[in-house]
SEKEKOL-694061 format. One line per field, with one value per residue: residue in three letters; x, y, z of N, C-alpha, C, O in turn. Coordinates in Angstrom, 1 decimal, padded with zeros to 4 digits. Example, Ala and Ser with C-alpha at 12.3 -4.5 7.8 and 13.67 -1.06 7.14 Angstrom:
! SEKEKOL-694061
residuo: [ALA_SER]
neast: [013.2_012.8]
nnorth: [-005.7_-002.2]
nup: [007.8_007.1]
caeast: [012.3_013.7]
canorth: [-004.5_-001.1]
caup: [007.8_007.1]
ceast: [013.2_012.9]
cnorth: [-003.3_000.0]
cup: [007.8_007.9]
oeast: [014.2_013.4]
onorth: [-003.3_001.1]
oup: [008.5_008.0]
***
This chain:
! SEKEKOL-694061
residuo: [MET_TRP_GLU_THR_THR_ASP_PRO_ASP_GLY_ARG_ARG_VAL_LEU_LEU_ALA_SER_GLU_ARG_TRP_LEU_HIS_VAL_THR_GLU_GLU_HIS_ASP_GLU_LEU_ARG_GLU_GLU_LEU_SER_ALA_ILE_LEU_ASP_GLY_LEU_ALA_HIS_PRO_ALA_ARG_ARG_ARG_ARG_GLY_ARG_GLU_PRO_SER_GLU_GLU_TRP_PHE_TYR_LEU_SER_GLY_PRO_GLY_PRO_THR_ARG_PHE_VAL_LYS_VAL_VAL_VAL_HIS_TYR_GLU_SER_GLY_GLU_GLY_ARG_ILE_VAL_THR_ALA_PHE_PRO_ARG_ARG_ARG_PHE_PRO]
neast: [026.3_026.4_026.0_026.9_027.3_030.0_030.5_032.1_031.2_032.3_032.2_031.3_031.7_029.8_030.6_029.0_030.4_031.7_029.6_028.3_030.5_030.1_027.7_027.8_029.7_028.3_025.3_023.4_023.3_022.3_019.5_019.8_021.4_020.2_020.2_022.7_024.1_022.6_023.4_026.1_026.5_026.1_027.5_027.7_030.2_033.7_036.6_040.1_041.7_043.9_045.5_046.8_045.0_042.7_039.3_037.4_034.0_031.2_028.4_025.4_022.2_021.6_021.5_021.9_023.1_024.8_026.3_027.5_030.1_031.9_034.1_036.3_038.2_040.1_040.8_042.1_040.3_037.9_035.9_035.8_033.7_035.0_034.5_031.8_030.8_029.2_029.3_029.5_030.4_032.0_035.3]
nnorth: [-150.1_-147.5_-143.6_-141.0_-138.0_-136.5_-134.2_-132.3_-132.0_-133.6_-136.3_-139.8_-143.2_-146.1_-149.5_-152.6_-154.9_-154.0_-153.2_-155.8_-157.0_-155.4_-155.9_-158.9_-159.1_-157.6_-158.2_-156.8_-154.2_-154.6_-153.6_-150.8_-149.2_-146.9_-145.1_-144.9_-144.1_-141.3_-140.1_-139.9_-137.4_-135.6_-136.3_-137.2_-137.0_-136.4_-137.7_-137.8_-140.5_-143.6_-143.4_-141.0_-140.6_-141.4_-141.2_-141.1_-141.3_-140.9_-141.9_-141.1_-142.8_-144.8_-148.2_-150.7_-149.5_-146.8_-145.3_-145.6_-146.5_-145.3_-145.9_-144.1_-143.9_-141.7_-140.6_-138.7_-136.8_-138.0_-140.4_-143.5_-145.9_-148.2_-149.8_-150.6_-150.3_-151.1_-148.9_-148.4_-146.3_-143.2_-143.3]
nup: [112.6_114.4_115.2_116.9_118.8_120.6_123.6_122.5_120.1_118.4_115.8_116.7_116.8_116.9_116.4_115.1_116.0_118.4_119.8_120.3_121.7_124.0_125.0_125.3_127.5_129.3_129.9_131.3_129.9_127.5_126.5_126.5_124.5_123.0_125.3_125.9_123.5_123.5_125.8_125.6_124.5_126.4_129.2_132.6_133.7_132.7_131.8_130.9_129.3_129.6_127.5_125.4_123.1_124.1_125.6_129.0_129.4_131.6_132.1_133.6_134.7_132.6_132.3_135.2_137.3_139.1_137.3_133.7_132.2_129.6_127.0_124.8_121.8_119.8_116.6_114.2_114.6_115.0_116.8_118.3_119.8_122.1_124.3_127.0_130.2_133.3_136.3_139.5_141.1_140.6_140.0]
caeast: [027.0_025.6_026.8_026.6_028.5_030.5_030.0_032.8_030.5_032.8_031.7_031.4_030.7_029.9_030.6_028.2_031.2_031.8_028.3_028.2_031.4_029.6_026.6_028.3_030.4_027.4_023.9_022.5_023.0_021.6_018.5_020.6_022.0_019.9_020.6_024.3_024.3_022.3_024.2_027.4_026.8_025.9_027.9_027.9_031.5_034.4_038.0_041.0_041.9_045.4_046.3_046.5_044.0_041.5_038.5_036.2_032.6_030.5_026.7_024.6_020.8_021.5_022.0_021.6_024.3_024.8_027.1_028.1_031.6_032.0_035.4_036.2_039.4_039.9_041.9_041.8_039.0_036.7_035.8_035.1_033.3_035.7_033.6_031.1_030.4_028.5_030.1_028.6_030.6_033.0_036.7]
canorth: [-149.1_-146.2_-142.7_-140.0_-136.8_-136.1_-133.0_-131.3_-131.9_-134.7_-137.6_-141.0_-144.2_-147.7_-150.8_-153.8_-155.9_-153.4_-153.4_-157.0_-157.1_-154.8_-157.0_-160.4_-159.2_-156.9_-158.3_-155.7_-153.0_-155.1_-152.7_-149.2_-148.8_-145.4_-144.3_-144.9_-143.1_-140.3_-139.6_-139.5_-136.0_-134.9_-137.1_-136.9_-136.6_-137.0_-137.8_-138.3_-142.0_-144.0_-143.0_-139.6_-140.8_-141.9_-140.4_-141.9_-140.7_-141.6_-141.5_-141.2_-143.1_-146.1_-149.5_-151.0_-149.0_-145.5_-145.0_-146.5_-145.9_-145.3_-145.5_-143.8_-143.6_-140.7_-140.7_-137.6_-135.8_-139.1_-141.3_-144.9_-146.4_-149.2_-150.6_-149.6_-151.2_-150.4_-148.7_-148.1_-144.9_-142.5_-143.6]
caup: [113.0_115.2_115.1_117.8_119.0_122.2_124.0_121.6_118.8_117.6_115.5_117.5_115.9_117.5_115.3_115.8_116.7_119.5_120.6_120.6_122.9_125.3_125.7_125.7_128.9_130.3_129.4_131.7_128.9_126.0_126.4_127.0_123.5_123.0_126.2_125.7_122.4_123.6_126.8_125.3_124.0_127.8_130.2_134.0_133.9_131.5_132.2_129.9_129.4_129.7_126.5_124.7_122.1_124.5_126.9_129.4_129.4_132.5_132.0_134.7_134.4_131.9_133.2_136.6_138.6_139.1_136.2_132.6_131.6_127.9_126.4_123.5_121.2_119.1_115.4_113.0_115.1_115.0_117.8_118.1_121.1_122.1_125.3_127.8_131.3_134.6_137.3_140.9_141.6_139.8_140.5]
ceast: [026.2_026.6_026.1_027.5_028.8_030.3_030.8_032.3_031.4_032.1_032.2_030.8_030.9_029.6_029.8_029.2_031.4_030.9_028.4_029.3_030.9_028.4_026.8_028.9_029.2_026.0_023.1_022.2_022.5_020.6_018.8_021.2_021.7_020.3_022.1_024.6_024.0_023.2_025.7_027.7_026.7_026.3_028.0_029.0_032.4_035.9_038.9_041.3_043.3_046.2_045.8_045.1_042.7_040.7_037.5_035.1_031.9_029.2_026.0_023.1_021.0_022.0_021.3_022.2_024.1_025.4_027.3_029.3_031.7_033.7_035.6_037.6_038.9_041.2_041.4_040.4_037.8_036.8_035.1_034.8_034.2_034.9_032.8_030.9_030.0_029.5_029.3_029.1_031.7_034.3_037.4]
cnorth: [-147.9_-145.1_-141.6_-139.0_-136.8_-134.7_-131.7_-131.1_-132.9_-136.0_-138.7_-141.9_-145.4_-148.6_-151.7_-154.5_-155.3_-153.5_-154.7_-157.6_-156.7_-155.7_-158.3_-160.2_-158.4_-157.0_-157.2_-154.5_-153.1_-154.0_-151.1_-148.7_-147.3_-144.8_-143.8_-143.8_-141.6_-139.5_-139.3_-138.0_-135.4_-135.8_-136.5_-136.4_-137.3_-137.0_-138.1_-139.9_-142.3_-143.3_-141.8_-139.7_-141.0_-141.2_-141.5_-141.0_-141.5_-140.9_-142.1_-141.7_-144.8_-147.1_-149.7_-150.2_-147.5_-144.8_-145.9_-145.9_-146.4_-145.0_-145.4_-143.4_-142.9_-140.7_-139.6_-137.0_-136.7_-139.8_-142.8_-145.6_-147.9_-150.4_-149.8_-150.5_-150.2_-150.0_-148.1_-146.9_-144.5_-142.6_-142.3]
cup: [113.3_115.3_116.1_117.9_120.4_122.6_123.2_120.2_117.6_117.1_116.3_117.1_116.9_116.4_116.1_116.6_118.1_120.4_121.3_121.5_124.1_126.0_126.0_127.0_129.8_129.7_129.8_130.8_127.6_125.8_126.3_125.8_123.1_123.9_126.2_124.4_122.9_124.8_126.8_124.9_125.2_128.9_131.6_134.3_132.8_132.1_131.0_130.1_129.8_128.6_125.7_124.2_122.7_125.7_127.3_129.8_130.8_132.6_133.1_134.1_133.8_132.7_134.5_137.6_138.2_137.9_135.1_132.2_130.3_127.6_125.1_123.0_120.0_118.1_114.6_113.4_115.2_116.1_117.6_119.5_121.3_123.3_126.1_129.1_132.4_135.5_138.4_141.5_140.5_140.5_140.9]
oeast: [025.3_027.8_024.9_028.4_028.0_029.9_030.5_032.8_031.3_031.4_033.4_029.6_032.0_028.6_029.9_028.8_031.4_031.1_028.4_029.0_031.1_028.2_026.2_028.7_029.2_025.5_022.2_021.2_022.4_020.8_017.9_021.8_022.6_021.0_022.6_025.2_024.9_023.5_026.3_028.8_027.3_025.3_028.3_029.0_032.1_036.2_038.4_041.2_044.0_047.3_044.6_044.2_041.7_041.4_037.0_035.3_032.2_028.9_025.9_022.7_020.6_022.8_020.3_021.8_023.6_024.9_027.4_029.4_031.6_034.3_035.2_038.3_037.9_042.4_040.2_039.4_036.8_038.0_034.1_035.7_034.0_034.9_033.0_030.9_030.3_030.5_028.4_028.4_032.3_034.3_038.6]
onorth: [-147.4_-145.3_-141.4_-138.9_-137.1_-134.0_-130.5_-130.4_-133.0_-136.7_-138.6_-141.9_-145.6_-148.6_-151.8_-154.9_-156.1_-153.8_-154.9_-158.6_-157.3_-156.0_-159.0_-161.2_-158.5_-156.0_-156.7_-153.8_-152.2_-153.4_-150.3_-147.7_-146.5_-143.8_-142.7_-142.8_-140.8_-138.3_-138.6_-137.5_-134.3_-136.1_-135.3_-135.5_-138.4_-136.0_-138.7_-140.4_-141.4_-142.8_-141.7_-138.9_-141.0_-140.6_-142.4_-140.1_-142.7_-139.8_-143.3_-141.1_-145.8_-146.9_-149.1_-150.3_-147.2_-143.7_-147.1_-144.7_-147.5_-143.9_-146.2_-142.7_-143.2_-140.9_-139.6_-136.9_-136.2_-140.0_-143.1_-145.8_-148.7_-151.6_-148.6_-151.7_-149.0_-150.7_-147.2_-146.4_-145.3_-142.0_-142.4]
oup: [112.6_115.4_116.1_117.1_121.3_121.7_123.1_119.3_116.4_117.9_116.6_116.9_117.5_115.7_117.3_117.7_119.0_121.6_122.5_122.2_125.2_127.2_126.8_127.8_131.0_129.2_129.0_130.8_126.7_124.8_126.0_126.0_122.9_123.6_126.5_124.6_122.9_124.6_127.6_125.0_125.1_129.6_131.7_135.1_132.2_132.8_130.0_131.2_130.3_128.7_125.4_124.6_122.0_126.6_126.6_130.5_131.0_133.1_133.5_133.1_134.3_133.6_134.9_138.7_137.1_137.5_135.4_131.8_129.9_127.9_124.3_123.7_119.3_118.5_114.3_112.6_115.4_116.5_116.9_120.4_120.4_123.1_126.1_128.8_132.6_135.6_138.2_142.4_139.8_141.6_141.3]
***
């Protein structure tokens, strides 16, 4: 389990099984764990997710593409990273 904070100072957790999910689907992010966790505190862009408890963070720099999208679900003021994947552009 890893921990970081978002731009609002809220605690965000990344469970080992979620990181395994990310790297199984996107091997190119395997070496980017630290950059993703560090970048979550200062994303290039941020949007509301599809659900009220979800936010999308776009990190500039890690990975082989222009952005990495990180999906975080919040519950009781604490976030959990659900997935992360490369994006060529901001949608």
